C-alpha positions in Angstrom: -2.2 -41.9 -55.9 -3.9 -39.9 -58.6 -7.4 -40.9 -57.3 -6.9 -39.0 -54.1 -6.7 -35.8 -56.0 -10.3 -36.3 -57.1 -11.6 -36.7 -53.5 -11.0 -33.1 -52.5 -13.9 -30.6 -52.1 -15.8 -29.8 -55.3 -13.7 -32.2 -57.3 -15.9 -31.9 -60.4 -15.0 -28.2 -60.7 -11.4 -28.0 -59.5 -9.8 -28.5 -62.9 -11.9 -25.7 -64.4 -10.9 -23.5 -61.5 -7.3 -24.3 -62.1 -7.5 -23.3 -65.7 -9.2 -20.1 -64.6 -6.4 -19.4 -62.1 -3.9 -19.6 -64.9 -5.6 -16.7 -66.7 -4.3 -13.5 -65.1 -6.4 -11.4 -67.4 -9.5 -12.8 -65.8 -8.3 -11.9 -62.4 -7.3 -8.3 -63.5 -10.7 -7.9 -65.1 -12.5 -9.0 -61.9 -10.5 -6.6 -59.9 -11.5 -3.7 -62.2 -15.2 -4.7 -61.9 -14.8 -5.0 -58.1 -13.5 -1.4 -57.9 -16.5 -0.1 -59.9 -19.2 -1.9 -57.9 -21.0 -0.5 -54.9 -23.5 -3.3 -54.4 -22.5 -5.6 -51.4 -24.1 -8.6 -53.1 -22.2 -8.0 -56.4 -19.0 -7.5 -54.4 -19.4 -10.8 -52.7 -19.9 -12.5 -56.1 -16.8 -10.9 -57.5 -14.7 -11.7 -54.4 -15.6 -15.3 -54.7 -14.8 -15.4 -58.4 -11.4 -13.8 -57.5 -10.9 -16.5 -54.9 -11.6 -19.2 -57.4 -9.3 -17.6 -60.0 -6.3 -17.9 -57.6 -7.0 -21.4 -56.2 -4.1 -23.0 -58.3 -1.6 -20.1 -58.4 -1.8 -18.6 -54.9 -3.8 -20.4 -52.3 -3.2 -17.8 -49.6 -4.6 -15.0 -51.9 -7.5 -17.3 -52.7 -8.2 -17.6 -49.0 -7.9 -13.9 -48.5 -10.6 -13.1 -51.1 -12.9 -15.8 -49.6 -12.5 -14.3 -46.1 -13.3 -10.8 -47.5 -16.4 -12.2 -49.1 -17.5 -13.9 -45.9 -17.0 -10.8 -43.7 -18.8 -8.6 -46.2 -21.7 -11.1 -46.4 -21.9 -11.2 -42.6 -21.8 -7.3 -42.4 -24.5 -6.9 -45.0 -26.7 -9.7 -43.7 -26.4 -11.5 -47.0 -27.1 -15.1 -45.8 -26.7 -16.7 -49.2 -23.4 -14.9 -49.8 -22.3 -16.0 -46.4 -23.3 -19.6 -47.2 -21.3 -19.6 -50.5 -18.3 -17.9 -48.8 -18.2 -20.4 -46.0 -18.1 -23.2 -48.6 -15.3 -21.5 -50.3 -13.4 -21.1 -47.0 -13.9 -24.7 -46.1 -12.3 -25.6 -49.5 -9.4 -23.3 -49.0 -8.6 -24.4 -45.5 -8.8 -28.0 -46.6 -6.2 -27.3 -49.3 -4.0 -25.7 -46.5 -4.5 -28.8 -44.3 -6.2 -26.7 -41.6 -9.0 -29.3 -41.1 -10.3 -27.7 -37.9 -11.1 -24.4 -39.7 -12.3 -26.3 -42.8 -14.8 -28.2 -40.6 -15.9 -25.0 -38.8 -16.9 -23.4 -42.1 -18.3 -26.5 -43.6 -20.7 -26.7 -40.6 -21.6 -23.0 -41.0 -22.5 -23.7 -44.6 -24.6 -26.7 -43.6 -26.5 -24.8 -41.0 -27.2 -21.9 -43.4 -28.3 -24.3 -46.2 -30.8 -25.9 -43.8 -32.0 -22.5 -42.6 -32.4 -21.1 -46.2 -33.7 -24.5 -47.5 -31.2 -24.6 -50.3 -30.8 -28.3 -51.0 -28.0 -28.0 -53.6 -25.8 -26.1 -51.2 -26.7 -28.5 -48.4 -25.5 -31.4 -50.6 -22.3 -29.5 -51.2 -21.9 -29.0 -47.4 -22.3 -32.7 -46.8 -19.7 -33.4 -49.4 -17.3 -31.0 -47.7 -17.9 -32.5 -44.3 -17.5 -36.0 -45.7 -14.2 -35.1 -47.4 -12.8 -33.7 -44.1 -13.8 -36.8 -42.2 -12.2 -38.9 -45.0 -9.0 -37.0 -44.5 -8.8 -37.8 -40.8 -9.6 -41.4 -41.4 -13.1 -41.5 -40.0 -14.6 -43.7 -42.7 -18.0 -44.1 -40.9 -18.7 -40.4 -40.7 -17.3 -39.8 -44.2 -19.7 -42.4 -45.6 -22.6 -41.0 -43.6 -22.2 -37.6 -45.1 -21.5 -38.8 -48.7 -24.7 -40.8 -48.6 -26.6 -37.8 -47.2 -25.4 -35.7 -50.2 -26.2 -38.6 -52.6 -29.8 -38.7 -51.3 -30.2 -34.9 -52.0 -28.6 -35.1 -55.5 -31.0 -38.0 -56.3 -34.0 -35.9 -55.2 -32.7 -32.9 -57.2 -31.8 -35.2 -60.2 -28.5 -33.4 -60.2 -26.3 -35.7 -62.4 -23.1 -33.7 -61.9 -23.5 -33.9 -58.1 -24.4 -37.6 -58.3 -21.3 -38.3 -60.4 -19.0 -36.6 -57.9 -20.6 -38.4 -55.0 -20.4 -41.8 -56.7 -16.7 -41.1 -57.3 -16.1 -40.3 -53.6 -18.0 -43.4 -52.4 -16.0 -45.5 -54.9 -12.8 -44.2 -53.3 -14.1 -45.1 -49.8 -14.6 -48.7 -51.1 -11.2 -48.7 -52.7 -9.6 -47.8 -49.4 -11.4 -50.7 -47.8 -10.1 -53.0 -50.7 -13.7 -53.7 -51.7 -12.7 -53.5 -55.4 -16.1 -54.7 -56.8 -17.9 -51.9 -55.1 -15.3 -49.4 -56.1 -15.6 -50.4 -59.7 -19.4 -50.2 -59.5 -19.4 -46.6 -58.2 -16.6 -45.4 -60.5 -18.5 -46.9 -63.4 -21.7 -45.1 -62.3 -19.8 -41.8 -62.1 -18.4 -42.4 -65.6 -21.8 -43.1 -67.1 -23.2 -39.9 -65.6 -20.2 -37.9 -66.7 -20.8 -39.2 -70.3 -24.5 -38.2 -70.1 -23.6 -34.6 -69.2 -20.5 -34.6 -71.5 -18.1 -33.9 -68.6 -14.9 -35.1 -70.1 -12.7 -34.3 -67.1 -15.0 -36.3 -64.9 -14.8 -39.3 -67.3 -11.0 -39.0 -67.4 -10.6 -38.8 -63.6 -12.8 -41.8 -63.0 -11.1 -43.8 -65.7 -7.8 -43.1 -63.9 -9.5 -44.3 -60.7 -10.5 -47.5 -62.4 -7.0 -48.0 -63.6 -5.8 -47.7 -60.0 -8.3 -50.4 -58.9 -7.3 -52.8 -61.7 -3.6 -52.2 -61.0 -4.1 -53.1 -57.3 -5.8 -56.3 -58.4 -3.0 -57.0 -60.9 -5.4 -56.8 -63.8 -2.9 -55.0 -65.8 -4.6 -55.1 -69.2 -7.7 -53.5 -67.8 -5.6 -51.0 -65.9 -3.7 -50.0 -69.0 -7.0 -49.6 -71.0 -8.4 -47.3 -68.4 -5.3 -45.2 -68.1 -4.9 -44.9 -71.8 -8.6 -43.8 -72.3 -8.1 -41.2 -69.6 -4.8 -40.1 -71.2 -6.5 -39.6 -74.6 -9.2 -37.4 -73.1 -6.7 -35.3 -71.0 -4.5 -34.7 -74.1 -7.6 -33.7 -76.2 -8.8 -31.3 -73.5 -5.2 -30.2 -72.8 -5.3 -31.0 -69.1 -1.5 -31.6 -69.1 -1.1 -32.2 -65.3 -3.5 -35.2 -65.4 -2.1 -36.4 -68.7 1.4 -36.5 -67.1 -0.1 -38.5 -64.2 -1.6 -40.9 -66.7 1.7 -41.4 -68.5 3.4 -42.1 -65.1 0.7 -44.6 -64.1 1.0 -46.4 -67.4 4.8 -46.5 -67.0 4.4 -48.1 -63.5 2.1 -50.8 -64.9 4.6 -51.6 -67.7 7.4 -51.8 -65.1 5.3 -54.3 -63.1 4.8 -56.3 -66.3 8.5 -56.2 -67.2 7.9 -54.2 -70.4 10.7 -51.7 -69.7 10.9 -50.3 -73.3 7.3 -49.1 -73.3 7.6 -48.0 -69.7 10.6 -45.9 -70.7 8.7 -44.1 -73.4 5.8 -43.3 -71.1 7.9 -42.1 -68.1 9.9 -39.8 -70.4 6.6 -38.3 -71.7 5.5 -37.8 -68.1 8.9 -36.2 -67.2 8.7 -33.9 -70.1 5.2 -32.6 -69.1 6.2 -32.1 -65.4 9.4 -30.3 -66.4 7.3 -27.9 -68.6 4.7 -27.4 -65.8 7.4 -27.0 -63.1 5.9 -29.7 -60.9 8.9 -30.7 -58.9 7.2 -33.5 -56.9 5.9 -35.3 -60.0 9.2 -34.7 -61.8 11.1 -36.3 -59.0 8.8 -39.3 -58.9 9.3 -39.7 -62.7 13.0 -39.7 -62.1 12.7 -42.4 -59.5 10.7 -44.6 -61.9 13.1 -43.9 -64.7 16.0 -44.9 -62.4 14.3 -48.3 -61.7 13.9 -48.8 -65.5 17.5 -48.0 -66.2 18.6 -50.3 -63.3 16.4 -53.1 -64.6 17.8 -52.7 -68.2 21.5 -52.5 -67.0 22.0 -48.8 -67.8 23.6 -48.2 -64.4 25.2 -44.8 -65.0 21.8 -43.4 -66.3 20.1 -45.0 -63.3 22.5 -43.4 -60.9 22.2 -39.9 -62.6 18.4 -39.8 -62.5 18.2 -41.2 -59.0 20.7 -38.6 -57.7 18.6 -35.9 -59.6 15.5 -37.1 -57.8 17.3 -37.2 -54.4 18.5 -33.7 -54.9 15.0 -32.4 -55.6 13.7 -34.4 -52.6 16.3 -32.9 -50.2 15.9 -29.4 -51.6 12.0 -29.4 -51.4 11.9 -31.7 -48.3 9.9 -34.4 -50.2 10.6 -37.3 -47.7 8.8 -39.9 -49.8 11.0 -39.0 -52.8 14.2 -39.1 -50.6 13.2 -42.6 -49.4 12.4 -43.8 -52.9 15.6 -42.3 -54.5 17.8 -43.5 -51.6 16.3 -47.0 -52.1 17.0 -47.0 -55.8 20.6 -45.9 -55.2 21.0 -48.6 -52.5 19.9 -51.2 -55.0 22.2 -49.8 -57.7 25.3 -49.8 -55.5 24.5 -53.2 -54.1 24.3 -54.5 -57.7 27.7 -52.8 -58.4 29.0 -54.3 -55.2 29.9 -50.9 -53.7 29.0 -51.8 -50.1 30.1 -48.5 -48.6 27.9 -46.4 -50.9 25.0 -48.9 -50.6 25.2 -48.7 -46.8 25.3 -44.9 -47.0 22.1 -44.8 -48.9 20.5 -47.6 -46.8 21.2 -45.4 -43.7 19.7 -42.4 -45.5 16.7 -44.4 -46.6 16.2 -45.8 -43.1 16.6 -42.3 -41.5 13.8 -40.8 -43.7 11.6 -43.9 -43.3 11.8 -43.4 -39.6 11.1 -39.7 -40.1 8.1 -40.6 -42.3 7.0 -43.0 -39.6 7.2 -40.3 -36.9 5.4 -37.9 -39.2 2.7 -40.5 -39.9 2.4 -41.2 -36.2 2.2 -37.4 -35.5 -0.3 -37.1 -38.3 -2.3 -40.0 -36.8 -2.3 -38.4 -33.4 -3.4 -35.1 -34.9 -6.1 -36.8 -36.8 -7.3 -38.6 -33.7 -7.2 -35.3 -31.8 -9.3 -33.7 -34.6 -11.6 -36.7 -34.7 -12.2 -36.3 -30.9 -12.6 -32.6 -31.3 -15.1 -33.0 -34.2 -17.1 -35.6 -32.2 -17.1 -33.3 -29.1 -18.2 -30.4 -31.2 -20.9 -32.5 -32.9 -22.1 -33.8 -29.5 -22.1 -30.2 -28.2 -24.1 -29.0 -31.2 -26.4 -32.0 -30.8 -26.9 -31.1 -27.1 -27.6 -27.4 -28.1 -30.1 -28.6 -30.7 -31.8 -30.9 -28.1 -32.0 -28.1 -25.6 -33.3 -25.8 -28.3 -35.9 -28.4 -29.3 -36.9 -28.9 -25.6 -37.2 -25.1 -25.2 -39.3 -24.9 -28.3 -41.4 -27.9 -27.1 -41.9 -26.3 -23.7 -42.8 -22.9 -25.2 -45.1 -24.5 -27.7 -46.7 -26.5 -24.9 -47.2 -23.3 -22.8 -48.6 -21.5 -25.8 -50.9 -24.4 -26.5 -52.0 -24.5 -22.9 -52.5 -20.7 -22.9 -54.4 -21.1 -26.1 -56.7 -23.7 -24.6 -57.2 -21.5 -21.5 -58.0 -18.5 -23.8 -60.4 -20.7 -25.8 -62.1 -21.9 -22.6 -62.3 -18.3 -21.3 -63.8 -17.1 -24.6 -66.2 -20.0 -24.6 -67.1 -19.2 -21.0 -67.6 -15.5 -21.9 -69.7 -16.5 -24.9 -71.8 -18.7 -22.7 -72.1 -15.9 -20.1 -73.0 -13.4 -22.8 -75.5 -15.8 -24.3 -76.9 -16.4 -20.8 -77.1 -12.6 -20.2 -78.7 -12.2 -23.6 -81.2 -14.9 -22.8 -81.8 -13.3 -19.3 -82.2 -9.9 -21.0 -84.6 -11.4 -23.5 -86.5 -13.1 -20.7 -86.6 -9.9 -18.7 -87.8 -8.0 -21.7 -90.4 -10.6 -22.4 -91.4 -10.5 -18.7 -91.5 -6.7 -18.8 -93.5 -6.7 -22.0 -95.9 -9.2 -20.4 -96.2 -7.0 -17.3 -96.7 -3.9 -19.4 -99.5 -5.8 -21.3 -100.9 -7.0 -18.0 -100.8 -3.4 -16.6 -102.4 -2.0 -19.8 -105.2 -4.6 -19.4 -105.5 -3.7 -15.8 -105.7 0.0 -16.7 -108.3 -0.8 -19.3 -110.2 -2.7 -16.6 -110.0 0.3 -14.3 -111.1 2.5 -17.1 -114.2 0.3 -17.6 -114.8 0.3 -13.9 -114.3 4.0 -13.9 -116.9 4.4 -16.7 -119.4 2.3 -14.7 -118.8 4.4 -11.6 -119.0 7.6 -13.6 -122.2 6.5 -15.1 -123.5 5.6 -11.6 -122.4 8.9 -10.3 -124.2 10.7 -13.2 -127.4 8.8 -12.5 -127.2 9.7 -8.8 -126.7 13.4 -9.7 -129.7 13.0 -12.1 -131.8 11.5 -9.2 -130.6 14.4 -7.0 -131.8 17.0 -9.5 -135.2 15.3 -9.7 -135.5 14.8 -5.9 -137.7 17.4 -4.1 -136.6 16.6 -0.6 -133.6 18.7 0.6 -132.4 15.9 2.8 -132.5 13.4 -0.1 -130.6 15.8 -2.3 -127.9 16.3 0.3 -127.6 12.6 1.0 -127.5 11.7 -2.7 -124.9 14.4 -3.4 -122.8 13.3 -0.6 -122.9 9.6 -1.8 -122.0 10.7 -5.3 -119.0 12.8 -4.1 -117.7 9.9 -1.9 -118.2 7.5 -4.8 -116.1 9.7 -7.1 -113.4 10.3 -4.5 -113.0 6.6 -3.7 -113.0 5.9 -7.4 -110.0 8.2 -8.0 -108.1 6.9 -4.9 -108.7 3.3 -5.8 -107.7 3.7 -9.4 -104.5 5.5 -8.5 -103.6 3.1 -5.7 -104.0 0.1 -8.0 -102.2 1.8 -10.9 -99.3 3.0 -8.7 -98.8 -0.5 -7.3 -98.8 -2.2 -10.8 -96.5 0.5 -12.2 -93.9 0.2 -9.5 -93.8 -3.6 -10.0 -92.7 -3.1 -13.6 -90.8 0.2 -13.5 -89.6 0.3 -9.9 -86.7 2.8 -10.4 -88.6 5.2 -12.7 -89.8 7.5 -9.8 -86.4 7.5 -8.1 -84.5 8.4 -11.2 -87.1 11.0 -12.2 -87.0 12.7 -8.8 -83.2 12.5 -8.7 -83.0 14.5 -12.0 -86.0 16.7 -11.4 -86.6 17.0 -7.6 -89.3 19.8 -8.0 -91.9 17.5 -9.6 -95.2 17.4 -7.7 -97.1 14.1 -6.9 -99.7 14.9 -9.7 -96.9 15.5 -12.1 -95.3 12.2 -11.1 -98.7 10.5 -11.8 -98.8 12.2 -15.2 -95.3 11.1 -16.0 -96.2 7.5 -15.1 -99.2 7.5 -17.5 -97.1 9.0 -20.3 -94.4 6.4 -19.6 -97.0 3.8 -20.7 -97.5 5.7 -23.9 -101.0 6.8 -22.9 -102.7 9.7 -24.7 -104.4 12.7 -23.0 -107.7 11.2 -23.9 -106.8 7.8 -22.2 -105.6 9.6 -19.1 -108.7 11.7 -19.0 -110.9 8.6 -19.2 -108.9 7.0 -16.4 -108.8 10.0 -14.1 -112.0 11.8 -15.0 -110.1 14.9 -15.8 -110.7 17.1 -18.8 -108.5 16.7 -21.9 -107.8 20.5 -21.9 -106.7 20.3 -18.3 -104.3 17.5 -19.1 -102.8 19.3 -22.1 -102.1 22.3 -19.8 -100.5 19.9 -17.3 -98.4 18.4 -20.1 -97.1 21.8 -21.2 -96.1 22.7 -17.6 -94.4 19.3 -17.2 -92.3 19.9 -20.4 -91.2 23.2 -18.9 -90.0 21.5 -15.7 -88.3 18.8 -17.7 -86.4 21.4 -19.8 -87.8 20.4 -23.1 -90.5 23.2 -23.6 -88.8 24.8 -26.5 -87.5 21.7 -28.3 -89.0 19.1 -30.6 -88.3 16.3 -28.3 -91.3 14.1 -27.8 -92.4 14.0 -24.2 -93.3 10.3 -24.2 -90.0 9.4 -25.8 -88.1 11.5 -23.3 -89.8 9.8 -20.4 -89.3 6.4 -21.9 -85.5 7.0 -22.0 -85.3 7.5 -18.2 
């Protein structure tokens, strides 16, 4: 089942990492650099490189470095480092068959990818989640995640990512026996691998195609695909996959009955696996070799290699190998009519078949349990997201409602301010109008005063010319009464008009300066209207010099006698 090797996390880079892991000098060099680095970001990068370098030689050590990188990223708030570390941990736990932990870290990487808006890592996270779902037999979820990653790779125009996803989707179709679709996606993956000159990708997908054709009994096509893959793996010196190619080719020739060619290929495979120390593949090669020897009548050789495979299987607890080897020995002894030995290996085969069945059943139950757990966790995460979205929606609604209220309040305040501004302008206009009206009234009084003064002067002139003492007395009395009524009437009229316009002026003035006399209050009122001493003199009939003296005394009482403050300006500010 060589194609299953390709379905694991980050399948396009695994072989390169394996080669890196074999180079101990690289690991030692990285450790030296790690010891000389103080930057947390650089340390995370080096720890992840160390993790990759041990992925094929010591998976537990690889896991240890990935965990150190994750913890350091979390401690230093390095989110991108945490993202990369969580992907690495998902990979390592997958290899260790701890699918629960693998899914936990795959989801962490997915959430961080979405938060950081890193599309390439998000696609890798979908690949990881899809692969884990594939392992527990949840084809629907696996397909959903693989297509999610495919969509991102298409948007990014990432040919390597697309090639890997096409390969995984092809394997899903192969599991469903949809061979046409499997061939379609494997071929797409091969074409992309050729575009980017990824020979390991080409070889792996050719091997996958060979599996498809072999299942369909299209042996010529299967052999062609396996042999093309073998040529690439020999050229690139990826001996593990070359050995698998030899073994696959041998199995096809066995099915076709061409045992001589099958024998050559299986011996090549056995030689490679012996050199690599891969006991599982070596034992499987021995089983195939036993079948070839049995079919060609070389019974002693068949027995020897079958017993060798059985011995490896029992020592390493490879139950599949024990079943296959016991089956081969059972056939051999039945052919040799050794019923006792045949029965012995039949019982052994049956025993381990039952054990495998129980293991498969237990594995199925574990997968169902994991499937339920994943679905529960996913539903819980979905519920949390929904609650979060509802909370965000409620908060957003409240903020929007508050914003509307604030806007309405501000609008109301603007309207109120505008209204107050208009009222103020209207009041000022009204005040200005009243001031003008008062000035006109004062001017009218001044004219009236001039007429009365002229009349008074004429009466005085008549009095001077009069010879009768009684006439003089009467005329003088009339002139005096006329002048007095003139002053009272002018002040009364002026005071009434002034209070209408500046009602609080007197109260404020007396509150600040309570010693002011009525005449000083009158003078303040005239000055408040910006009237000159001459104007006041014409209105009241007083002399200008008298008014200047009164103004000086007023300045003293107001506390501005020795300052340059203008008296009219001072009174206007009250």
